[in-house]
N, C-alpha and C positions, 0 to 999 in steps of 0.2 A: 245700496246693498248689492243690487243686481249688477251694477257697473263694477263694484269691488270684486264680485265673484267672477265676472268675465275677465277682468284684468288679471286676476291671480291664475285663472286657467291658462291664459295666453303666456304668461311668464313662465309657468310650468312646462308648457309645450316648447317654448324657446329654449328653455334650460336643458330639456331632454336632448334636443338636436338629433341629428341622423349621424350615426357612426359612419366613418369613412370606409370606403372599399367594401361595402356590403355585397356588392355584385360580383365579387371575385370567387372563382371556383377553386378549392384546394385540390392539389395533385401530389403525387409522390415525389418528394424532394430528391434531386439528383446532386449529391455532394460534389461529384467531379465537375459537373456543369457550373456550379457556384464558384468553384476554384478557378475555372477558366476565365471568369470575369476579372480576376485580380490583375491590375496593371503589370505589364512586363516591359521593362525599359532600362537603360543604363543611365542616361542623363537627359533631361528635358527642361527647356527654358521657356518661360512665359512672359509676355509683356502684361502688366497687372494694373488694373484700376480698382481702388477700394473707396467706396463712399459709405461713411458711417456717421449718422446723426449730424449732417451737415458739413462733415469734415472729408477732405479729399486726400488720398495717398496714392501714389503711382510709383512704378519702378519695375523691377524684374524679380520674378519668382523662380528659383532654381531648384529642381528636383533631382536628386542623385541616389541611385541604387548602389549600396556598398557590398562587398564580397560577403560580409557576415549577415546578409539578408536584412539589414536595417536600411532606412531611408533617411536622407538628410534633405531638409527643405529650408532654403535660405532666401530671405526677401531683402533686397537692396533698393535704395532710391536711385534716381538718375545720376546723382553725384557719386555713387558707389558706397554710401553709408550703409552698413549692415544694420537693418532694423530688427530682424530676428533670425535665429538660426535654431531649428528644432530637430530633434532626432525621433523617428518613429521605428518601432520594433513590433514584434507580435505581441499585441495588447500591452505595450509598454511605451512610455513617452518621456522624453527629456528636454528641458529647455537648456540649450548650449549658450545662447546668448539673446538678450532682448532689451531693446532700449527702454528707458524709464517710462516714457510716456504710454507704452503698450504693456509694460510689465505689471499687469493687474490681473488678479486671479480670474474675474469674469471674462476678460479679454482673451487671456491665454486659453481658458477652457473652451471659448467659442472657436477660436482659430484652430485648436487642436481637433474639434469636432468637424469643422468645415473641411480641413485638409484631410483628416482621417476618412471622411466619406470617400474621397477619391482614392486614397491609397488602400483602403479596406483593411487597415492594420489591426483594428479592434474586433474583428469579426470572428466568431466561432462558426466556421462554415457548417459544422455538423448540426448546428442548432437552427439553421435557416429553414423557413417554411416557404414552399413553393406554390404559387396560385396563378390561375390563368384568367385572362379577359380578352376575347378575340384573338388577335395575333400577338398579344403582349404576354410575357411571363413577368410576374412580380415575386421577387425574393424578399421575404420579410424577416427581420431580425429584431428581437425584443430586447430592451435594456430598461428595466424598472417599468415606469409607466409610459415610456416612449417606444415608438417603432421606427425603424428605418427600412424603406422599401427600395430596392434596386430594380428598376423597370427596364426590361430588355426586349428586343425583338426575338420572338420565339425561335427563329431559324438561325440567326447569327450570334446570339448571346451578347451583342454589343449593347452596353448600358446607354440608354437614351435619356434617362432622368433618374434622380435620387430624391426621395421625399422623406423628410424626418417629421414625425407627427406624434400627437397624442391620440387617443381613441376617436376624437371629434374635430381635431384642428391640425392643419398643416403648419409646422413651425419653419421649416427651411425647405426650399425646392432648388435642386441643383440640376441645371440642363447642360447636356454634354452633346457635342456634335463632332463628327468625323474623326474616328479613331485613327491615330497617326503615330507611328513609332511607339506603339505600346501605350499611348496616353491620348486622351481626346485633344483634337485641335483647338477647340474652344470650349470654354466653361463659364457658366453664369450662375452664381450663388445668390439667391434672393431670400432674405429673412422676412417671413410674413408678419411677425409680431412687433418688429421695430425697424427703423430706417438703417439698413445695413445691406449693401450689395458688394459682390466681388466679381470682376470680369477678368478672365484670363484668355490670352491668345497666344498660342504657340509660336515661338520664333524658330524657323527651320534654318539650320546651319550647314 
């Protein structure tokens, strides 16, 4: 009985867990600062490697900003086959084309989220919460039971990392390096709950 009671207490403690980001200090949100983080570019091309559940895809990921303020994101393999073509607008998304192997709702939804983190197309900047820790500023956006944090250097407002979480677990961590031509030079997307990574390296033309 004593062992059972101790085991139950241990499981209860593990289940409670420690909420993420408890050591952040709230500050007054600056809407103009949040908007300055949004990518500003015309066209950007990335060499891309995708590893998902033991399968490998590689090719070119092409971002293009259109005059109507929408974004087109096209992924082609080395042979030039169009694997997918997505359109992002302000809190709006459309599949222009997608090959059958990828054209499944869970896959499309995850790709939309991952690419959307970079483009910031689904964010309501007025609802962002600003928090601080040391020299870093965290901009938090809530969506249902999930939160997305844009982590920046307080002086430059350049995004260094994006974290998509629940209250207690990180789901996706996006690491960005070296802003170049309005977009990061390198991007690494790491899904924490299943085997799925995306690596991007900008091609300068």
